[in-house]
C-alpha positions in Angstrom: 117.2 94.1 71.5 114.3 91.7 70.8 115.3 88.1 71.2 114.6 87.2 67.6 116.8 90.1 66.5 119.6 88.8 68.7 119.2 85.3 67.4 119.5 86.6 63.9 122.6 88.7 64.8 124.3 85.6 66.4 123.9 83.6 63.2 124.7 86.4 60.8 128.5 86.3 61.0 131.6 85.9 63.1 131.4 86.4 66.9 134.1 87.4 69.4 134.9 87.8 73.1 136.9 90.9 73.9 139.5 90.5 76.7 138.8 92.5 79.8 141.4 95.2 80.4 143.0 95.6 83.8 145.5 98.2 85.1 148.7 97.4 87.0 146.6 97.0 90.2 144.3 94.5 88.6 141.3 96.8 88.4 139.1 97.2 85.4 140.6 99.7 83.0 137.6 101.2 81.2 139.3 103.7 78.9 141.6 101.1 77.2 138.8 98.5 77.1 136.5 101.0 75.3 139.2 101.8 72.7 139.7 98.1 72.0 136.0 97.3 71.8 135.5 100.3 69.5 138.4 99.1 67.2 136.9 95.5 67.1 133.4 96.8 66.3 134.8 98.1 63.0 135.7 94.7 61.6 132.3 93.2 61.1 131.8 90.8 64.1 128.0 90.5 64.4 128.0 90.2 68.2 130.6 90.8 70.9 130.6 89.0 74.2 131.7 91.2 77.2 133.0 89.5 80.3 133.0 86.1 78.7 135.5 83.3 79.0 138.2 85.1 77.1 137.2 88.1 79.1 138.1 86.3 82.3 134.6 86.0 83.6 135.8 83.4 86.1 138.0 86.1 87.8 135.5 88.9 87.9 133.2 89.7 90.8 129.5 89.9 90.0 129.6 93.6 90.7 132.2 94.3 88.0 130.3 92.7 85.2 127.5 95.3 84.6 130.1 98.1 84.4 132.1 96.1 81.8 129.0 95.6 79.8 128.0 99.3 80.1 131.4 100.4 78.8 131.2 97.8 76.0 127.7 99.0 74.9 128.9 102.6 74.7 132.0 101.7 72.7 130.5 99.1 70.3 128.0 101.4 68.5 125.3 99.2 66.9 127.1 95.9 67.6 125.1 93.8 70.1 126.7 93.1 73.4 126.1 89.8 75.2 127.4 89.3 78.7 128.9 86.3 80.4 126.7 84.9 83.2 127.1 82.0 85.5 127.9 80.4 88.9 125.0 79.1 91.0 121.4 79.9 90.1 120.9 82.8 92.4 124.1 84.5 91.5 123.4 83.9 87.8 119.9 85.5 88.2 121.5 88.5 89.9 124.1 88.9 87.1 121.5 88.6 84.4 119.3 91.3 86.0 122.2 93.6 86.5 123.3 93.2 82.9 119.7 93.9 81.7 119.6 97.1 83.7 122.7 98.6 81.9 121.3 97.8 78.5 123.0 94.4 77.7 121.4 92.6 74.7 121.7 89.0 76.0 123.6 86.6 78.2 125.8 83.6 77.7 125.1 81.2 80.5 128.4 79.5 81.4 128.6 76.3 83.4 127.6 76.5 87.0 130.3 76.3 89.7 132.3 73.2 90.6 130.0 70.2 90.9 128.3 68.0 88.3 124.5 68.1 88.1 121.8 65.8 86.7 119.8 66.7 83.7 116.8 67.8 85.7 119.0 70.1 87.8 120.5 71.7 84.7 117.0 72.1 83.3 115.8 73.9 86.5 118.9 76.1 86.7 118.7 77.3 83.1 114.9 77.7 83.2 115.2 79.9 86.3 117.8 82.1 84.7 115.8 82.4 81.5 112.6 83.3 83.4 114.5 86.0 85.3 115.2 88.1 82.3 113.7 89.4 79.1 117.0 89.2 77.2 118.0 86.5 74.9 119.9 83.6 76.5 122.5 81.3 75.1 123.7 78.1 77.0 127.3 77.0 76.9 127.6 73.2 76.7 130.9 72.2 78.3 132.6 70.7 81.3 130.1 70.1 84.1 127.1 71.5 82.3 126.4 69.3 79.3 122.8 69.2 78.1 121.4 66.2 76.3 119.2 66.8 73.3 116.0 65.9 75.1 116.8 68.3 78.0 117.5 71.1 75.5 114.2 70.5 73.7 112.4 70.8 77.1 114.1 74.1 77.7 113.2 75.4 74.3 109.5 74.6 75.0 109.7 76.3 78.4 111.9 79.3 77.6 111.0 81.4 74.5 114.0 83.6 75.1 116.5 80.7 74.8 118.0 81.6 71.5 121.4 80.0 71.3 123.4 76.8 71.9 127.2 77.1 72.2 129.2 73.9 72.3 132.6 73.5 73.9 132.6 69.7 74.3 133.9 68.7 70.9 131.4 65.9 70.9 130.3 66.0 67.2 127.9 63.2 67.7 126.0 65.0 70.5 126.0 68.4 68.7 124.7 66.8 65.5 121.9 65.2 67.5 121.1 68.6 68.9 121.0 70.3 65.5 119.0 67.5 64.0 116.4 67.6 66.8 116.1 71.4 67.3 116.5 72.6 63.7 116.3 76.3 63.3 114.8 76.8 66.8 118.2 77.9 68.0 121.4 79.5 66.6 124.4 77.2 67.0 127.8 78.5 68.0 131.1 76.7 68.0 132.9 77.3 71.3 136.0 75.2 71.4 139.2 77.0 72.4 140.7 78.5 69.2 137.4 77.7 67.5 138.9 78.0 64.0 140.7 74.6 64.5 137.3 72.9 64.7 135.2 75.2 62.5 135.0 72.9 59.4 133.8 70.0 61.5 131.2 72.1 63.3 130.0 73.6 60.0 129.3 70.0 58.8 127.4 69.3 62.0 125.0 72.2 61.3 126.6 75.1 63.1 126.6 78.4 61.3 129.2 80.3 63.2 131.7 80.4 66.1 133.4 82.8 68.5 136.9 83.8 67.5 139.3 84.6 70.4 142.1 85.6 68.0 139.7 88.3 66.5 140.9 90.2 69.6 144.2 91.0 68.0 144.1 89.9 64.3 140.5 90.7 63.4 141.2 91.0 59.7 142.8 87.6 59.6 139.9 86.1 61.6 137.3 87.6 59.3 139.2 86.4 56.2 139.3 82.8 57.6 135.6 82.9 58.4 134.7 84.2 54.9 136.9 81.4 53.3 135.2 78.8 55.5 131.7 80.0 54.5 132.7 80.1 50.8 134.0 76.5 51.0 137.5 77.6 50.1 139.3 74.7 51.7 142.7 75.6 50.3 142.6 79.1 51.7 141.5 77.7 55.1 144.4 75.2 55.2 146.8 78.0 54.4 145.5 80.0 57.4 145.6 76.9 59.6 149.2 76.1 58.7 150.5 79.6 58.7 148.8 81.0 61.8 146.4 78.8 63.7 148.5 75.7 64.3 151.6 77.8 65.3 149.3 79.8 67.6 148.0 76.5 69.1 151.6 75.5 69.8 152.1 78.6 71.9 148.7 78.2 73.5 149.5 74.7 74.5 152.7 75.6 76.4 150.7 76.2 79.6 147.3 75.8 81.0 145.2 78.9 80.7 147.1 80.2 77.7 144.0 80.1 75.6 143.3 83.4 77.4 146.8 84.6 78.3 148.1 84.3 74.7 145.1 86.2 73.3 145.7 89.0 75.9 149.4 89.1 74.9 148.3 89.5 71.3 146.1 92.5 72.2 149.0 94.1 74.0 151.3 93.5 71.1 148.8 95.3 68.9 149.2 98.5 71.0 146.3 98.2 73.5 147.1 98.5 77.2 145.1 95.4 78.2 147.2 94.8 81.3 147.9 91.5 82.9 145.7 88.5 83.3 144.3 87.9 86.8 145.3 84.9 88.9 145.0 82.0 88.8 146.2 82.6 85.2 149.7 83.7 84.4 151.1 85.9 81.6 153.4 84.6 78.8 157.1 84.6 79.4 159.4 86.9 77.5 160.3 84.1 75.1 156.7 83.3 74.5 155.9 87.0 73.9 158.7 87.0 71.3 157.0 84.0 69.6 153.7 85.8 69.6 155.2 88.9 68.1 156.9 86.9 65.3 153.7 85.1 64.5 151.7 88.3 64.3 154.4 89.9 62.2 154.4 87.0 59.8 150.7 87.2 59.3 150.4 91.0 59.3 147.0 92.3 58.5 144.8 95.0 60.0 
């Protein structure tokens, strides 16, 4: 996919990150994953992100990622597939190239591993990864990889295939500075955990879309909320927030890592054999699974 086409697809509607399916032994389960991705591709997400944060990128080996992307590409039909990418510069370059070989449409460059870095170091890291691939690249601003607006502008000048900026900081002042400075040079993606909770604020800061984790198991509801948001239907958005998203947040906040574990639980409750999460995450308790089942049942949609 041409980088401009990917940039357009990213900004054209809702995005999501399919969970990665594992079997009882913790190995990638391709058949179940393909069925899930194929199901999701029918609900109108404009791009799906394989092996991303909700897909437990942090627990995958670099060698597993291209196979996950390959299966997603085959299952998703015409829906573009962007892959997670990250760690140190050399590992990230290797992942990007392996994803490109199997037909991936782009990469989301997650924060590098462990240590903080100065702006010049982040610039060189991202520039090197961009230069290593012909695919479109999105940067994920969060944790130990927070770009300032001037650094991002330098990267846009140096990297024609840098097409997207995803924010997970929640720093509205920073993201508004970025959108004001860069204009339509990039597509802007909301990336806070359970992004719907922040979607209205990000829309006001110039972001056009976000990645929905709950799309994994309630795609119809996720699309309805996105459409209400884009239509400016604040009453409908508040109904969804009170009936579903805030109760989901309460479950998610019961333990660290449940932003992934609770989503994977929802996928299993919808009949897909997604398997367990990998360590260091843990699955929901029986009580918490019952809470998730009741929440999904109360908000039953396709």
